[in-house]
C-alpha positions in Angstrom: 184.3 77.5 -25.8 181.6 79.0 -23.7 178.0 78.2 -24.6 175.7 81.2 -24.3 171.9 80.5 -23.9 169.7 83.6 -24.4 166.9 83.9 -22.0 164.4 84.2 -24.8 165.2 80.6 -25.9 164.7 79.4 -22.5 161.2 80.8 -22.2 159.9 79.9 -25.7 161.8 76.7 -26.5 162.9 74.8 -23.4 163.4 71.6 -25.4 165.7 73.2 -27.9 167.7 74.7 -25.0 168.0 71.4 -23.4 169.4 69.9 -26.6 171.8 72.9 -26.9 173.1 72.5 -23.3 173.5 68.8 -23.7 175.6 69.4 -26.9 173.3 67.6 -29.3 172.7 70.8 -31.3 174.9 73.5 -32.6 174.4 76.9 -31.3 172.6 79.1 -33.8 174.6 82.0 -35.2 173.5 85.6 -35.9 170.1 87.2 -35.4 168.3 83.9 -35.7 169.6 83.0 -32.2 166.9 85.1 -30.5 164.0 84.1 -32.6 161.5 81.5 -31.8 162.2 78.3 -33.8 159.6 77.6 -36.6 159.2 73.9 -36.5 155.9 73.6 -38.4 154.7 70.5 -36.5 151.8 72.1 -34.5 148.2 72.8 -35.2 146.7 76.1 -36.3 144.0 77.9 -34.3 141.5 77.2 -37.1 142.3 73.5 -37.1 141.9 73.3 -33.3 138.6 75.2 -33.4 137.3 72.9 -36.3 138.2 69.9 -34.3 136.5 71.2 -31.2 133.3 72.0 -33.2 133.3 68.6 -34.7 133.6 67.1 -31.2 130.9 69.2 -29.9 128.4 68.3 -32.6 129.3 64.6 -32.3 128.9 64.8 -28.5 125.4 66.4 -28.9 124.4 63.6 -31.3 125.5 61.0 -28.9 123.7 62.6 -26.0 120.5 62.8 -28.1 120.7 59.2 -29.1 121.2 58.1 -25.5 118.2 60.2 -24.4 116.1 58.7 -27.2 117.2 55.1 -26.2 116.3 55.8 -22.5 112.8 56.9 -23.6 112.3 53.8 -25.7 113.5 51.6 -22.9 111.1 53.3 -20.5 108.3 52.9 -22.9 109.0 49.3 -23.5 109.1 48.6 -19.7 105.7 50.3 -19.3 104.2 48.3 -22.3 105.5 45.1 -20.6 104.1 46.0 -17.3 100.7 46.8 -18.9 100.6 43.4 -20.6 101.2 41.7 -17.3 98.5 43.7 -15.7 96.1 43.0 -18.5 96.7 39.3 -18.1 96.0 39.5 -14.4 92.7 41.2 -15.1 91.9 38.4 -17.5 92.7 35.9 -14.9 90.4 37.6 -12.2 87.6 37.7 -14.8 87.9 34.0 -15.5 87.7 33.4 -11.9 84.6 35.6 -11.4 82.9 34.3 -14.6 81.9 36.2 -17.7 78.4 37.4 -18.5 76.9 38.8 -21.6 77.6 42.4 -22.4 79.8 42.8 -19.3 81.4 46.3 -18.9 83.9 46.9 -16.1 86.8 49.2 -15.3 89.1 50.0 -12.6 92.7 51.1 -11.5 95.6 49.1 -10.0 96.5 50.1 -6.4 100.0 48.7 -6.7 100.6 50.3 -10.1 99.6 54.0 -10.0 99.0 55.6 -13.4 97.6 52.5 -15.0 93.8 51.9 -15.4 91.9 49.1 -17.1 88.6 48.5 -18.8 87.1 45.1 -19.6 84.1 44.3 -22.0 82.6 41.0 -22.9 80.5 40.4 -26.1 78.5 37.3 -26.9 79.4 35.8 -30.2 76.8 34.8 -32.8 78.7 31.7 -33.8 79.4 29.5 -32.2 76.7 29.9 -29.6 77.7 30.3 -26.0 81.0 31.8 -26.7 82.2 35.2 -25.6 84.8 37.6 -26.8 86.5 39.3 -23.9 88.5 42.5 -24.5 90.8 44.0 -21.8 92.4 47.4 -22.2 95.1 48.8 -20.0 95.9 52.5 -20.3 98.5 54.8 -18.9 99.9 58.3 -19.7 103.3 58.3 -21.3 105.2 61.3 -19.8 108.0 61.0 -22.4 105.8 61.6 -25.3 104.9 65.1 -26.4 101.7 66.3 -24.8 101.5 63.4 -22.3 100.1 60.8 -24.8 97.8 58.1 -23.5 99.1 54.6 -24.4 97.1 51.5 -24.4 97.6 47.7 -24.5 94.8 45.4 -25.6 94.4 41.8 -24.8 91.5 39.8 -26.4 90.4 36.3 -25.6 87.5 34.0 -26.8 85.9 32.1 -24.0 83.3 29.3 -23.9 80.5 29.7 -21.5 
């Protein structure tokens, strides 16, 4: 018995032809021999497009969440840096001494974009005590409209 394999089956179903050549499958008879086998175990175009759309939307959501997390991390690092700078200004003011109604401001040479302002107010009670307020400001490029952010540190000092 000679096994005949149509060229059409070799092009459209090489797996089926392999099984026919190896003798695992019976040769189909009649006109169905030239048709493409209808297995029914694949995905339709609509299903593939729906899956790709879902993956695209999910990917965009993940990218947006990642960007938001990066902005939050950057802002937290800048706030931490501003608190350290405010503490250094407080330390310098302690060293220089605090006077009544002191008002000073300046910038940080090592930290561009940050500026500070310090004010001292005498307190009515107890006498001889001062309230020292230090503010450190910077412009947040991640916020809409370049929002100015601020960290305040307040301390009460005895004369």
